[in-house]
C-alpha positions as CSV (number, residue, x, y, z in Angstrom):
1,M,25.5,72.5,17.6
2,P,24.5,68.9,18.5
3,R,21.1,68.0,18.8
4,I,19.3,65.6,21.6
5,W,17.4,62.8,20.6
6,K,15.6,61.6,23.4
7,F,14.2,57.4,23.6
8,G,12.4,55.7,26.3
9,D,13.4,52.7,28.5
10,S,14.8,48.9,27.4
11,V,15.7,50.3,23.6
12,N,16.9,46.9,22.1
13,T,19.5,46.5,19.4
14,D,16.6,45.6,17.3
15,D,14.9,48.7,17.8
16,I,18.9,50.6,17.3
17,L,19.1,48.3,14.5
18,P,16.5,45.7,13.1
19,G,18.3,42.6,12.2
20,K,16.7,42.6,8.4
21,F,19.3,45.4,8.1
22,A,22.3,44.0,9.3
23,P,25.7,44.5,7.1
24,F,25.2,41.3,5.0
25,M,21.7,41.7,4.6
26,A,21.6,45.7,3.3
27,G,25.2,46.1,2.9
28,E,28.1,47.5,4.4
29,D,27.5,50.6,3.0
30,M,24.0,50.9,3.7
31,F,22.7,49.7,6.9
32,Q,23.2,52.3,8.9
33,T,21.1,54.1,7.6
34,F,18.1,51.9,8.9
35,A,19.1,53.0,12.2
36,F,16.0,53.1,14.6
37,H,13.8,52.3,11.2
38,Y,11.0,50.9,13.0
39,I,11.1,53.5,16.5
40,R,12.3,56.4,14.6
41,P,11.9,56.2,11.0
42,E,13.7,60.0,10.3
43,F,16.4,59.5,12.6
44,A,19.0,58.3,9.9
45,G,18.3,61.2,7.4
46,S,18.1,63.9,10.0
47,V,20.9,62.8,12.8
48,R,24.0,65.2,12.5
49,P,27.3,64.5,13.5
50,G,28.1,64.6,17.3
51,D,24.4,64.5,18.5
52,V,23.4,63.2,21.5
53,L,21.1,60.2,21.9
54,I,19.5,60.4,25.7
55,G,18.0,56.9,26.6
56,G,16.1,55.3,30.3
57,R,17.0,52.5,32.2
58,N,18.5,49.9,30.5
59,W,19.8,50.9,27.0
60,G,21.0,48.0,24.6
61,L,19.1,45.2,25.7
62,G,19.3,42.1,23.8
63,S,21.5,40.4,21.7
64,S,25.2,41.4,21.4
65,R,25.5,41.9,18.0
66,E,27.7,44.9,17.4
67,Y,26.7,45.9,14.4
68,A,23.7,48.2,15.9
69,P,26.8,50.2,17.7
70,Q,28.3,50.5,14.4
71,A,25.6,51.9,12.5
72,L,25.7,54.8,15.2
73,K,29.2,55.0,14.8
74,K,29.0,55.0,11.1
75,L,26.3,58.0,11.9
76,R,28.8,59.7,14.1
77,I,26.8,59.8,17.1
78,G,28.2,62.2,20.0
79,A,27.7,60.4,22.3
80,I,24.6,58.3,24.4
81,V,23.6,59.3,28.0
82,A,21.1,56.7,30.1
83,P,20.7,55.7,33.5
84,S,21.8,52.3,32.6
85,F,22.8,50.3,29.8
86,A,23.1,46.5,29.3
87,R,26.5,45.6,29.7
88,I,27.3,43.6,26.5
89,H,26.4,46.4,24.5
90,Y,28.0,49.0,26.7
91,R,31.0,47.2,26.7
92,N,30.9,47.3,22.6
93,L,29.7,50.9,22.3
94,L,32.8,51.6,24.3
95,N,35.1,49.1,21.7
96,L,34.1,51.3,19.0
97,G,34.4,54.9,20.8
98,I,31.2,55.7,21.3
99,P,30.9,57.8,24.6
100,A,28.4,56.1,27.0
101,F,27.6,57.6,30.4
102,E,25.4,56.5,32.9
103,Y,23.2,59.2,34.2
104,D,19.5,60.1,33.7
105,L,18.8,63.2,31.9
106,T,15.3,62.1,30.6
107,G,13.5,64.8,32.4
108,L,15.7,67.6,32.0
109,L,15.9,67.6,28.3
110,G,13.9,67.0,25.2
111,D,13.8,66.1,21.8
112,G,15.9,68.9,19.5
113,D,17.0,70.4,22.5
114,E,20.7,72.2,21.8
115,V,23.2,71.3,23.8
116,S,27.4,70.7,23.7
117,L,29.5,67.7,25.3
118,D,33.2,68.0,26.7
119,V,33.6,64.2,26.5
120,N,36.9,64.2,28.5
121,S,35.3,66.1,31.0
122,G,31.8,65.1,31.2
123,V,30.3,68.9,31.3
124,L,27.2,68.6,29.0
125,T,25.7,72.8,28.5
126,H,22.1,73.2,27.5
127,A,20.4,76.1,27.3
128,G,18.9,75.7,30.9
129,G,22.6,75.6,32.3
130,T,25.2,72.3,32.9
131,V,25.0,69.4,33.8
132,Q,28.4,67.3,35.1
133,L,27.8,63.8,33.8
134,P,30.6,61.1,35.2
135,P,33.6,61.6,33.5
136,P,35.3,58.8,31.5
137,P,38.0,57.6,33.5
138,E,41.5,57.9,31.9
139,F,42.2,54.9,30.2
140,L,38.7,55.6,27.9
141,R,39.8,59.2,27.6
142,E,43.4,57.2,26.6
143,A,41.1,55.1,23.9
144,L,38.6,58.2,22.3
145,A,41.4,59.8,21.9
146,E,42.8,57.4,19.5
147,G,39.3,56.8,17.9
148,S,38.0,53.5,20.0
149,I,39.8,51.1,22.4
150,L,40.1,48.9,19.2
151,E,41.9,51.9,17.5
152,F,44.3,52.6,20.3
153,F,45.0,48.5,20.6
154,K,45.8,49.1,16.7
155,K,48.2,52.2,17.0
156,H,49.6,50.8,20.7
157,G,49.9,47.0,20.7
158,R,48.4,47.1,24.1
159,F,44.9,48.1,25.7
160,P,44.5,51.5,27.2
161,G,45.7,51.8,30.8
162,E,48.2,48.9,30.0
163,R,51.7,49.8,30.6
164,A,53.7,49.8,27.7
165,Q,56.4,46.7,27.6
166,G,59.7,48.1,27.1
């Protein structure tokens, strides 16, 4: 069952993946093993596919480097839930197919809590009950069904929500 990894406010892209471990420095096959290297050194070796990250306000601030969310994608993070996201980082998450929900769970769940998340409906279930997160809009559900906005575009030659040319 997926677990919660809890973080605080203003987690920046250098916290997620420090620049010295960028793919061109650490290697395309290794860079994800340095995710949260300085603030949660146990993370990359312990995270499981589907785990959910809970952040505080302004998740992903800093540079627009795409390799920070790429590291999380390679680790198969299930979703990130935070009260607010830095806009460019938020878009990078969605482009790569990492569901990002704007909602404050910081006072409700803790590290290691087991949860299940239905990404399409936004229903998060935990030991104490359920939480209705804002469900993703239809265009995003279409993209996530293909793996990401980028994969959707590669397959369909258009962006989700756009009409097919015919």
